[in-house]
C-alpha positions in Angstrom: -49.0 -50.6 -33.7 -51.8 -52.5 -31.7 -52.8 -51.7 -28.1 -50.5 -54.8 -26.9 -47.3 -53.2 -27.8 -48.0 -50.0 -27.2 -48.6 -50.9 -23.1 -45.4 -53.3 -23.2 -43.5 -50.3 -24.7 -45.2 -47.8 -22.3 -44.3 -50.5 -19.3 -40.7 -50.8 -20.4 -40.2 -47.3 -20.7 -41.7 -46.8 -17.5 -38.9 -49.4 -16.0 -36.1 -47.4 -18.0 -36.9 -44.7 -16.0 -36.8 -45.8 -12.4 -34.3 -47.4 -12.0 -31.2 -45.5 -10.4 -28.2 -45.0 -12.0 -28.8 -45.2 -15.5 -26.2 -43.1 -16.7 -24.5 -46.3 -17.9 -27.1 -47.2 -20.6 -25.1 -44.4 -22.6 -21.4 -45.8 -22.2 -20.8 -48.1 -24.8 -17.0 -49.6 -24.7 -14.1 -52.0 -26.8 -13.3 -54.1 -23.9 -14.3 -57.2 -23.0 -14.6 -56.4 -19.2 -15.0 -52.9 -17.6 -15.8 -51.2 -14.2 -15.8 -47.6 -13.1 -16.6 -47.0 -9.5 -16.3 -44.0 -7.4 -13.0 -44.1 -4.9 -14.6 -42.7 -1.6 -18.0 -45.1 -1.4 -16.6 -47.5 -3.9 -19.8 -47.4 -5.8 -20.1 -48.8 -9.0 -21.3 -46.6 -11.7 -20.7 -48.7 -14.7 -19.8 -52.1 -15.5 -19.4 -54.7 -18.4 -18.9 -58.5 -17.3 -16.9 -57.0 -14.2 -16.7 -60.0 -12.8 -14.9 -62.3 -15.4 -12.2 -64.1 -14.6 -9.1 -63.4 -17.2 -5.9 -62.8 -17.1 -4.3 -59.2 -16.6 -1.3 -58.6 -17.6 1.1 -55.5 -16.2 -1.9 -54.3 -14.2 -0.4 -56.5 -11.9 2.0 -54.5 -11.2 -0.5 -52.2 -8.9 -0.2 -55.0 -6.0 3.7 -55.2 -6.6 4.0 -51.3 -5.5 2.0 -51.3 -2.8 3.1 -54.2 -0.4 6.6 -52.8 -2.0 5.4 -49.4 -0.5 4.0 -51.0 2.3 7.2 -53.1 3.4 8.8 -50.1 5.0 11.7 -50.4 2.9 11.7 -47.8 0.5 14.7 -46.2 1.6 16.8 -49.0 1.6 19.4 -50.2 -1.5 18.2 -53.2 -3.5 21.1 -55.2 -5.2 19.8 -56.6 -8.3 20.1 -60.8 -9.2 21.1 -62.0 -12.7 17.4 -63.3 -12.2 15.7 -59.8 -12.0 18.3 -58.4 -15.0 17.4 -61.1 -17.3 13.4 -61.0 -17.1 11.3 -61.0 -20.2 9.9 -58.4 -21.5 9.2 -54.9 -20.8 12.7 -53.3 -18.6 13.9 -50.2 -17.0 17.7 -52.0 -18.1 19.0 -53.0 -14.5 22.3 -54.7 -14.7 23.1 -57.7 -12.5 25.0 -56.8 -9.2 23.8 -53.0 -9.3 22.5 -51.3 -6.3 19.1 -49.2 -6.7 17.0 -47.9 -4.3 13.4 -49.7 -3.6 11.9 -46.5 -4.1 13.0 -46.4 -7.5 12.5 -49.5 -8.4 8.8 -48.9 -7.7 9.1 -46.0 -10.0 10.5 -47.6 -12.6 7.9 -50.2 -11.8 5.0 -48.1 -12.3 5.8 -45.5 -15.0 8.1 -48.1 -17.5 6.3 -51.2 -16.4 10.0 -52.9 -16.0 9.8 -56.8 -15.5 13.4 -56.7 -13.8 11.7 -53.6 -11.0 8.9 -56.1 -10.2 11.0 -59.5 -9.9 14.0 -57.5 -7.9 11.2 -55.9 -5.7 9.9 -59.8 -5.1 12.8 -61.5 -4.6 13.9 -58.4 -1.8 10.5 -57.8 -0.2 9.3 -61.5 -0.3 12.5 -63.8 -0.7 11.9 -65.2 -4.0 9.3 -64.9 -5.9 6.7 -67.2 -4.8 7.3 -66.0 -1.2 6.3 -62.6 -3.2 3.3 -64.3 -4.5 1.9 -66.0 -1.7 2.2 -62.2 0.0 0.2 -60.9 -2.8 -2.3 -63.2 -2.4 -2.3 -62.8 1.4 -3.1 -58.8 0.5 -5.7 -59.5 -1.9 -7.8 -61.6 0.6 -7.2 -58.9 2.7 -9.0 -56.5 0.7 -11.7 -58.8 -0.6 -10.1 -60.2 -3.8 -12.2 -63.0 -4.5 -11.9 -64.1 -8.2 -8.1 -63.6 -8.1 -4.6 -65.7 -8.3 -1.2 -63.9 -8.2 1.3 -66.2 -9.4 4.1 -63.3 -10.1 5.0 -59.9 -9.6 4.8 -58.5 -13.0 1.6 -60.2 -15.0 3.3 -62.1 -17.6 2.0 -65.3 -19.1 4.1 -68.0 -17.6 1.8 -69.2 -15.4 -1.9 -70.5 -16.1 -3.3 -69.5 -12.6 -2.5 -66.3 -12.5 -6.2 -64.0 -12.8 -8.5 -61.8 -11.9 -11.3 -59.3 -12.7 -12.0 -55.5 -13.4 -13.9 -55.5 -10.4 -11.2 -56.8 -8.0 -8.6 -54.9 -9.6 -11.2 -52.0 -8.9 -10.6 -53.2 -5.3 -7.2 -53.2 -5.2 -6.9 -49.9 -6.8 -9.2 -48.1 -4.2 -7.2 -50.0 -2.0 -3.9 -48.7 -3.1 -5.1 -45.1 -4.0 -5.6 -44.3 0.2 -1.8 -44.5 0.7 -0.7 -41.1 -0.5 2.7 -42.7 -1.1 1.3 -45.0 -3.8 -0.9 -42.2 -5.2 2.1 -40.0 -6.1 4.4 -42.6 -7.4 1.0 -43.6 -9.8 0.7 -40.0 -10.9 4.0 -39.0 -11.6 4.3 -38.2 -15.3 9.0 -38.0 -15.3 11.1 -39.5 -12.9 14.8 -39.5 -12.2 16.9 -42.1 -11.1 20.6 -42.8 -10.5 22.5 -44.5 -12.9 25.5 -46.1 -11.2 27.3 -47.5 -14.3 26.7 -44.3 -16.6 27.3 -40.5 -16.3 23.5 -40.0 -17.0 20.5 -40.2 -14.8 17.8 -42.9 -15.8 15.0 -40.5 -17.2 11.6 -42.5 -17.3 8.1 -41.0 -18.6 5.1 -42.6 -17.9 3.2 -44.9 -20.5 0.1 -43.8 -19.8 -1.0 -41.9 -22.2 -4.2 -40.5 -20.0 -2.2 -39.1 -17.9 0.5 -37.6 -20.0 -1.3 -36.4 -23.0 -5.2 -37.2 -23.5 -7.1 -36.5 -19.7 -6.6 -33.2 -17.7 -8.5 -35.5 -15.2 -6.0 -38.1 -15.3 -4.5 -38.3 -11.7 -2.7 -41.6 -12.2 -2.9 -46.1 -13.4 -1.3 -48.7 -14.9 -1.2 -49.9 -17.6 -1.2 -53.7 -19.3 0.1 -55.9 -22.6 0.6 -59.5 -23.2 -0.3 -61.1 -26.5 -2.8 -63.6 -24.3 -4.3 -60.8 -22.0 -4.5 -57.8 -24.9 -4.4 -54.7 -23.5 -5.3 -53.8 -19.7 -5.7 -50.9 -17.9 -6.2 -49.1 -14.7 -6.7 -45.1 -14.3 -7.9 -42.9 -11.6 -9.4 -39.6 -12.3 -10.3 -36.4 -10.3 -12.8 -33.1 -11.0 -13.6 -31.2 -8.2 -13.0 -33.2 -5.9 -14.8 -36.1 -7.3 -12.1 -38.8 -7.5 -13.1 -42.2 -10.1 -11.7 -45.5 -10.9 -11.7 -47.3 -14.0 -10.8 -51.0 -15.4 -10.6 -52.4 -18.4 -9.3 -55.6 -19.8 -9.2 -56.9 -23.1 -9.8 -53.7 -24.9 -8.4 -52.9 -28.5 -9.9 -49.1 -27.6 -8.9 -48.6 -23.9 -7.7 -45.0 -23.7 -11.3 -43.8 -25.1 -12.7 -46.4 -23.0 -11.4 -44.8 -20.1 -12.6 -41.1 -21.2 -16.1 -42.4 -22.2 -16.8 -43.5 -18.7 -15.0 -40.5 -16.7 -17.1 -38.0 -18.5 -20.4 -39.9 -18.7 -19.8 -40.0 -14.2 -19.3 -36.3 -14.7 -21.9 -35.9 -16.7 -24.5 -37.6 -15.0 -23.1 -37.6 -11.4 -22.7 -35.4 -8.3 -21.4 -36.0 -4.9 -23.9 -35.4 -2.3 -23.2 -35.4 1.1 -25.9 -37.2 2.6 -25.1 -36.9 6.0 -22.6 -34.6 7.7 -20.3 -34.9 10.8 -21.1 -33.2 14.2 -24.4 -33.0 15.9 -27.5 -35.0 14.8 -30.7 -32.9 14.6 -34.9 -34.0 14.5 -34.4 -36.8 17.0 -37.6 -36.3 19.5 -36.3 -38.8 22.3 -35.9 -36.8 25.5 -32.4 -38.9 26.3 -30.9 -38.7 22.7 -32.2 -35.0 21.8 -29.2 -33.0 21.0 -26.9 -35.0 22.4 -26.1 -37.8 19.7 -23.6 -37.1 17.1 -21.6 -38.3 13.8 -17.9 -38.6 13.9 -17.8 -38.4 10.2 -19.7 -37.3 7.4 -21.3 -39.8 4.5 -21.0 -38.6 1.0 -22.4 -40.9 -2.6 -22.4 -40.0 -5.8 -25.8 -39.5 -7.4 -27.6 -38.8 -10.2 -30.6 -35.8 -9.9 -33.1 -38.3 -10.1 -31.9 -40.2 -7.4 -31.2 -37.2 -5.0 -35.3 -38.0 -4.1 -35.0 -41.8 -3.5 -32.3 -41.1 -0.5 -33.5 -41.4 2.8 -31.9 -42.3 6.5 -33.2 -44.2 9.3 -31.7 -44.1 13.1 -31.6 -47.4 14.8 -30.9 -46.3 18.7 -30.5 -48.5 22.1 -33.2 -48.4 23.8 -32.6 -45.5 26.4 -32.0 -46.6 30.7 -34.8 -46.2 32.8 -32.4 -43.9 35.5 -29.1 -42.8 36.3 -28.1 -46.0 37.6 -28.2 -47.7 34.2 -26.7 -45.6 32.2 -24.4 -46.8 29.4 -20.3 -47.0 30.2 -19.6 -46.8 26.2 -20.9 -43.4 24.1 -22.1 -45.9 21.2 -25.5 -44.8 21.0 -26.3 -46.8 17.6 -26.3 -46.6 14.1 -27.8 -44.3 11.2 -28.9 -46.5 8.1 -28.4 -45.0 4.8 -31.1 -46.1 1.7 -30.8 -45.2 -1.6 -34.6 -46.6 -2.6 -34.9 -49.6 -0.8 -30.8 -50.8 -0.9 -28.8 -49.8 2.2 -25.9 -48.1 0.7 -24.0 -47.3 4.4 -24.3 -48.3 8.2 -22.4 -45.1 10.4 -22.3 -45.3 13.9 -23.7 -43.2 16.0 -22.6 -41.7 19.3 -24.2 -40.2 22.8 -22.4 -37.3 23.8 -21.1 -37.7 27.5 -20.6 -35.4 30.0 -17.1 -35.6 31.1 -16.4 -34.8 34.6 -14.5 -31.6 35.8 -11.0 -32.1 35.7 -9.1 -30.5 38.6 -5.5 -28.8 38.0 -2.6 -30.2 40.9 -2.7 -26.0 41.6 -6.4 -26.3 42.3 -6.0 -29.2 44.5 -3.4 -27.0 46.7 -5.8 -24.0 46.2 -8.1 -26.2 48.1 -6.5 -28.0 50.5 -5.1 -24.2 51.6 -8.3 -22.3 51.6 -9.3 -25.2 53.8 -7.4 -24.8 56.5 -7.4 -21.4 56.8 -10.6 -21.4 56.8 -11.2 -19.0 53.5 -13.2 -21.6 52.1 -15.6 -20.3 54.9 -14.9 -16.7 56.0 -13.6 -15.4 52.7 
């Protein structure tokens, strides 16, 4: 090998070594599109064509579920329409005219991927399929799903413009997992629901095999499949407080794709507390010294190599010249966190205002009494 090629190889090796987050280089997935993010920070730990617009099949139902939950009507009874009962594809076998609690519809939607449940939810919460699609897209814009358009509540291939991306679906799942009600439903292995026309309950086992049998750290998710979208999967996992979200689109080997992504993250990253809640130490400015604080901590997933690349810069307001100029609000500035040269967070920094002593009604009468009797002067 000549000297030129040796130099090129050395430069390439150094470049690869210096790039933060190279754990993803060891991951190879079957999916056309994939992404892995950390729940709390939203940091992307692995991605493959994550912004490619694709059909998404039944992982659509994550949006349907969270809208149902946020409607505040989960204890209400829903009358099943003919249209809902005869929805195509996967079903929980609802009957026209039966009444079922909205909560049970959401369980049937998430665990058994019932398209009939999806239509019943959409008609009840949105007034119609079209009205519900409008709500879905409004929520998508709110969350920041820039490359998504919802046209139905179930993900069937009945509209050409029903599409999203792995990245957008990760954003949606991160949003949904902040809702404890959704989190509970998505992580349920088996649910029983009353069956009004039969002598037995409906019993639904979750189709997510990662949750039910394949992966001990699984906490939930949603499966999907249509002929055009192929296999789609969203899943969540948690290990020692380290929460992850994985999404794959068109993935023939999705169960293993997700396990591989999760295990790679747990092997290569740790959740580091970069900023602690409470008083900020080390500030030399006499006005701010021992007087500023953070109202919450900041944690972030880091590899061992990245830990030395983190730095914090405090940008504080100019201290007032005298007491008359002292600010009325207690916002002192911000703490900017950088990983290498990339800003990864900006937290508000607060000034601890001196509180005036509050006197009770008892103290007021006591002061008046002592003043009148002269006890404040003579004891």
